[in-house]
KEKE-3310 file (N, C-alpha, C; in steps of 0.2 Angstrom, whole numbers, plus 5000, padded with zeros to 4 digits):
npx = (5004:5003:5011:5005:4992:4977:4969:4955:4955:4963:4956:4944:4951:4956:4943:4938:4948:4945:4932:4935:4943:4934:4925:4909:4898:4884:4880:4887:4888:4884:4877:4867:4860:4856:4848:4838:4827:4819:4826:4837:4831:4827:4839:4845:4836:4837:4850:4848:4849:4849:4834:4836:4843:4839:4839:4853:4856:4848:4855:4868:4864:4859:4870:4872:4861:4850:4835:4829:4817:4806:4794:4796:4808:4804:4795:4803:4812:4804:4801:4814:4816:4808:4815:4827:4822:4821:4822:4833:4842:4844:4852:4863:4868:4871:4881:4891:4895:4888:4879:4862:4849:4837:4826:4816:4799:4786:4780:4790:4802:4805:4809:4819:4828:4832:4838:4848:4855:4860:4869:4877:4884:4891:4900:4906:4913:4921:4929:4935:4943:4951:4958:4965:4973:4981:4988:4995:5003:5011:5018:5025:5033:5041:5048:5057:5066:5083:5094:5085:5082:5082:5071:5063:5059:5053:5042:5035:5032:5023:5013:5009:5003:4992:4985:4982:4973:4963:4959:4955:4943:4935:4934:4926:4915:4911:4908:4897:4888:4887:4880:4868:4863:4861:4851:4841:4839:4834:4822:4816:4815:4806:4795:4792:4787:4796:4801)
npy = (4994:5011:5024:5036:5034:5037:5028:5026:5028:5017:5006:5008:5006:4993:4986:4989:4983:4970:4968:4969:4958:4948:4949:4953:4946:4940:4927:4911:4899:4886:4889:4896:4887:4877:4885:4890:4900:4906:4904:4912:4924:4926:4926:4938:4947:4946:4952:4965:4969:4979:4984:4981:4970:4957:4960:4960:4946:4941:4945:4939:4926:4925:4923:4910:4904:4904:4908:4918:4913:4924:4927:4918:4922:4935:4932:4925:4936:4945:4938:4937:4951:4954:4949:4957:4970:4975:4984:4982:4976:4987:4994:4986:4984:4998:5000:4992:4998:4997:5002:5008:5004:5008:4998:4994:4992:5005:5007:5004:5010:5025:5024:5014:5020:5031:5024:5017:5027:5034:5024:5022:5034:5033:5023:5029:5040:5032:5026:5037:5042:5031:5032:5045:5041:5032:5041:5048:5038:5036:5048:5048:5038:5043:5053:5045:5043:5044:5058:5069:5086:5099:5108:5100:5090:5098:5103:5090:5087:5098:5094:5082:5087:5095:5084:5077:5086:5086:5073:5073:5081:5073:5062:5068:5071:5058:5052:5060:5056:5042:5044:5049:5038:5029:5036:5035:5021:5019:5026:5018:5006:5010:5011:5023:5032:5031:5040)
npz = (5000:4996:5005:5004:5003:5012:5026:5023:5009:5005:5009:5000:4988:4989:4990:4977:4969:4973:4968:4954:4952:4956:4946:4938:4939:4948:4951:4947:4934:4938:4950:4944:4936:4946:4954:4968:4968:4977:4989:4986:4984:4998:5004:4998:5003:5017:5018:5014:5001:4986:4976:4963:4962:4957:4943:4941:4944:4934:4923:4925:4924:4912:4903:4904:4899:4907:4915:4928:4941:4943:4951:4962:4967:4971:4981:4991:4993:5000:5011:5017:5019:5030:5040:5039:5040:5054:5069:5078:5069:5061:5069:5070:5057:5054:5063:5058:5047:5035:5021:5020:5010:5007:5007:5015:5020:5020:5032:5042:5037:5040:5054:5054:5045:5054:5065:5059:5054:5065:5071:5061:5060:5072:5068:5057:5064:5073:5063:5058:5069:5070:5058:5060:5071:5065:5056:5065:5070:5059:5058:5070:5068:5057:5065:5071:5062:5056:5052:5050:5049:5061:5058:5050:5060:5069:5061:5059:5072:5075:5066:5072:5084:5079:5074:5086:5092:5083:5084:5097:5096:5087:5095:5105:5098:5094:5107:5110:5100:5103:5115:5110:5103:5113:5120:5110:5110:5122:5121:5112:5119:5129:5122:5115:5102:5087:5074)
capx = (5000:5006:5011:5001:4984:4973:4966:4949:4956:4966:4950:4941:4955:4956:4937:4937:4952:4942:4927:4938:4945:4929:4920:4903:4892:4882:4880:4891:4884:4882:4872:4861:4857:4853:4846:4832:4826:4815:4831:4841:4828:4827:4846:4846:4832:4841:4856:4846:4851:4845:4829:4839:4847:4836:4841:4860:4855:4846:4861:4873:4862:4858:4876:4872:4854:4845:4830:4827:4810:4805:4789:4799:4813:4801:4792:4809:4815:4799:4802:4821:4816:4805:4821:4832:4819:4820:4826:4839:4846:4846:4858:4869:4870:4874:4888:4895:4897:4885:4874:4855:4848:4830:4822:4811:4792:4785:4779:4796:4807:4808:4812:4825:4833:4835:4842:4854:4860:4863:4874:4882:4888:4896:4905:4910:4917:4926:4934:4939:4947:4956:4962:4969:4978:4986:4992:4999:5009:5016:5022:5029:5039:5045:5052:5062:5071:5089:5095:5080:5084:5078:5065:5058:5057:5048:5036:5032:5029:5017:5007:5006:4999:4986:4981:4980:4968:4958:4957:4951:4937:4932:4932:4920:4909:4909:4905:4890:4884:4885:4874:4862:4861:4859:4844:4836:4838:4829:4815:4813:4813:4800:4789:4791:4786:4802:4799)
capy = (5000:5017:5028:5042:5033:5037:5021:5025:5027:5011:5002:5008:5003:4985:4984:4990:4978:4963:4968:4968:4951:4943:4949:4957:4941:4938:4919:4907:4894:4880:4892:4898:4880:4874:4890:4890:4907:4908:4905:4917:4930:4927:4929:4945:4951:4946:4956:4972:4971:4984:4981:4979:4964:4952:4961:4958:4939:4939:4946:4934:4919:4925:4921:4903:4902:4902:4914:4917:4913:4931:4926:4914:4927:4941:4929:4925:4942:4948:4935:4939:4958:4954:4948:4963:4976:4975:4990:4980:4975:4993:4996:4981:4986:5004:4999:4988:5003:4995:5006:5006:5005:5010:4993:4992:4995:5012:5008:5004:5014:5030:5022:5010:5025:5034:5019:5015:5034:5035:5020:5022:5039:5030:5019:5034:5043:5028:5025:5044:5042:5026:5036:5050:5037:5029:5046:5050:5033:5037:5054:5046:5034:5048:5056:5041:5042:5048:5063:5074:5092:5102:5111:5094:5087:5104:5102:5084:5088:5102:5090:5078:5091:5096:5078:5076:5091:5084:5067:5075:5084:5067:5058:5071:5070:5050:5051:5063:5052:5036:5045:5049:5031:5027:5039:5032:5014:5020:5028:5012:5001:5012:5012:5030:5032:5033:5042)
capz = (5000:4996:5011:5003:5004:5019:5027:5019:5002:5005:5010:4994:4983:4990:4988:4970:4967:4974:4963:4948:4952:4956:4941:4940:4940:4955:4951:4942:4930:4942:4954:4940:4934:4951:4959:4972:4967:4983:4994:4983:4986:5005:5006:4996:5007:5023:5017:5012:4994:4982:4972:4956:4963:4952:4937:4941:4943:4927:4918:4926:4922:4904:4900:4904:4896:4912:4917:4935:4942:4947:4957:4968:4970:4975:4987:4995:4995:5004:5018:5019:5021:5036:5045:5038:5042:5061:5072:5080:5064:5058:5073:5068:5050:5054:5067:5054:5042:5029:5019:5020:5003:5007:5005:5020:5019:5022:5039:5046:5034:5044:5060:5052:5043:5060:5069:5055:5053:5071:5072:5055:5062:5077:5064:5054:5068:5075:5058:5057:5074:5068:5053:5063:5075:5060:5053:5071:5071:5053:5059:5075:5064:5054:5069:5073:5056:5057:5047:5049:5051:5066:5055:5048:5066:5071:5057:5061:5079:5074:5063:5077:5089:5076:5073:5092:5093:5078:5087:5103:5093:5084:5101:5108:5093:5095:5114:5109:5096:5107:5120:5106:5101:5120:5121:5105:5112:5129:5119:5109:5124:5133:5118:5113:5094:5084:5067)
cpx = (5004:5006:5007:4994:4982:4970:4960:4950:4959:4961:4946:4945:4955:4949:4936:4941:4948:4936:4929:4940:4940:4924:4913:4897:4890:4881:4884:4886:4881:4876:4866:4857:4853:4849:4839:4831:4822:4821:4836:4838:4828:4834:4847:4842:4835:4847:4854:4848:4846:4839:4831:4843:4845:4839:4849:4860:4853:4851:4866:4871:4860:4864:4876:4865:4849:4841:4828:4819:4808:4800:4792:4804:4809:4798:4798:4812:4810:4800:4809:4820:4813:4810:4825:4828:4817:4824:4832:4844:4848:4852:4864:4872:4874:4881:4893:4898:4894:4879:4867:4852:4840:4825:4817:4804:4791:4784:4784:4802:4810:4812:4819:4830:4836:4839:4848:4858:4863:4869:4879:4886:4893:4902:4909:4915:4923:4932:4938:4945:4953:4961:4967:4975:4983:4991:4997:5005:5014:5020:5027:5035:5043:5050:5058:5068:5077:5090:5090:5083:5079:5071:5060:5055:5051:5041:5032:5028:5023:5011:5004:5001:4993:4982:4978:4974:4962:4955:4953:4944:4933:4930:4926:4914:4906:4906:4898:4886:4882:4880:4868:4859:4858:4852:4839:4834:4833:4822:4812:4811:4807:4794:4787:4791:4792:4800:4805)
cpy = (5006:5021:5034:5041:5033:5030:5020:5024:5020:5005:5002:5005:4995:4983:4984:4984:4971:4962:4966:4961:4946:4943:4952:4952:4939:4930:4916:4902:4889:4883:4894:4892:4877:4878:4888:4897:4910:4909:4911:4924:4931:4929:4936:4950:4952:4951:4964:4974:4975:4980:4979:4973:4958:4953:4959:4950:4937:4940:4941:4927:4919:4922:4913:4900:4901:4909:4913:4917:4919:4930:4923:4919:4932:4938:4928:4931:4946:4945:4937:4947:4958:4953:4954:4969:4976:4981:4988:4978:4982:4996:4992:4983:4993:5004:4996:4992:5001:5000:5003:5008:5007:5005:4991:4995:5001:5013:5007:5008:5020:5029:5018:5015:5029:5030:5018:5022:5035:5031:5020:5028:5037:5027:5024:5038:5039:5027:5031:5044:5037:5029:5041:5046:5034:5035:5048:5045:5034:5043:5052:5042:5038:5051:5052:5040:5046:5053:5068:5081:5094:5105:5105:5091:5092:5103:5096:5084:5092:5098:5085:5081:5093:5090:5076:5080:5088:5077:5068:5077:5078:5063:5061:5070:5062:5049:5054:5059:5045:5038:5046:5042:5028:5029:5036:5025:5015:5022:5022:5007:5003:5013:5019:5029:5035:5034:5045)
cpz = (5000:5002:5010:5004:5011:5020:5024:5012:5001:5005:5003:4989:4983:4988:4981:4967:4967:4969:4956:4947:4952:4950:4943:4941:4947:4956:4946:4938:4934:4947:4950:4938:4940:4956:4962:4972:4973:4988:4992:4985:4994:5007:5004:5001:5014:5024:5015:5006:4991:4978:4966:4956:4958:4945:4936:4940:4936:4922:4919:4923:4915:4900:4899:4902:4901:4914:4924:4936:4947:4952:4963:4971:4974:4981:4993:4998:5001:5011:5021:5022:5028:5042:5045:5042:5049:5064:5075:5075:5061:5062:5071:5062:5050:5058:5063:5048:5035:5027:5019:5013:5002:5005:5009:5018:5022:5030:5044:5044:5038:5050:5059:5050:5049:5064:5065:5055:5060:5073:5067:5057:5067:5073:5060:5058:5071:5069:5057:5063:5073:5063:5056:5067:5070:5057:5059:5071:5065:5055:5065:5072:5061:5059:5071:5068:5058:5051:5046:5052:5057:5064:5053:5054:5069:5067:5058:5068:5079:5071:5068:5082:5085:5075:5080:5094:5089:5081:5093:5101:5091:5090:5105:5104:5094:5101:5113:5105:5099:5112:5116:5104:5108:5121:5116:5107:5118:5126:5116:5114:5128:5128:5115:5105:5091:5076:5064)
residu = (MET:SER:PRO:HIS:LEU:THR:PRO:ARG:LEU:ALA:LEU:VAL:ALA:THR:CYS:VAL:ALA:GLY:LEU:LEU:LEU:SER:GLY:CYS:ALA:THR:LEU:ASN:GLU:GLN:GLU:CYS:ARG:SER:ALA:ASP:TRP:ARG:ALA:ILE:GLY:GLN:ALA:ASP:GLY:ARG:GLN:GLY:ARG:ALA:MET:ASP:ARG:LEU:ASP:GLU:HIS:ARG:LYS:ALA:CYS:ALA:GLU:HIS:GLY:VAL:THR:PRO:ASN:ALA:ASP:ARG:TYR:TRP:LEU:GLY:ARG:SER:GLU:GLY:LEU:GLN:SER:TYR:CYS:GLN:LEU:ASP:ASN:ALA:LEU:ARG:VAL:GLY:ARG:ALA:GLY:GLN:ALA:TYR:LEU:GLY:VAL:CYS:PRO:PRO:GLN:ILE:ASP:PRO:ALA:PHE:ARG:ARG:PHE:HIS:ALA:ALA:THR:TYR:GLU:VAL:TRP:ARG:LEU:ARG:SER:ALA:VAL:ASP:GLY:VAL:ASP:ASN:GLU:ILE:ASP:GLN:HIS:GLU:ARG:SER:LEU:ARG:GLN:SER:GLY:LEU:SER:ASP:ARG:GLU:ARG:SER:ARG:ILE:ARG:GLN:ALA:ILE:ARG:GLU:LEU:ASP:ARG:ARG:ARG:ASP:ARG:LEU:ARG:ASP:ASP:LEU:ASN:ASP:GLN:GLU:ARG:ARG:VAL:ASP:ARG:LEU:MET:GLN:ASP:TRP:ARG:GLN:GLY:VAL:LEU:ILE:ARG)
# end
């Protein structure tokens, strides 16, 4: 990994490389030919996959002369979404840094979005703190190098101080957000309407 890539950019680069290596097909020939479309729909629903996921399966299987059974897929997807579209799952998905693709029915969607957004922000802030920690570590390793001028050492120390201040602000924001999530959970447990 290049020393100039931030942790977030490195993660994105790794993910893109993985996608390129794995290809774009959602299913291989064997999976298309032996597909239980209801089970595939259930799995996609449980994972909160986008509505256009069946189109992706259709394209992948068209290469092998197989047409998905859309009725069975949508039945399974509906069953899978019943599992996915639970508020405790919104918390889990957000904390894991996974996007919510707006797949839940209108009666739960606003609350799901709110729970997901609250915990997704916790994940985002933790990731930002980790990124700053990594930058500080890199600067501290630089300080241990021999041959640095006093001016270079001073510049690195100043950068570390600025990063320390940034990390402190991020940690404060993280603590505030974790308290918001706790209040949201308390409201939910007490039966307060969450919209």
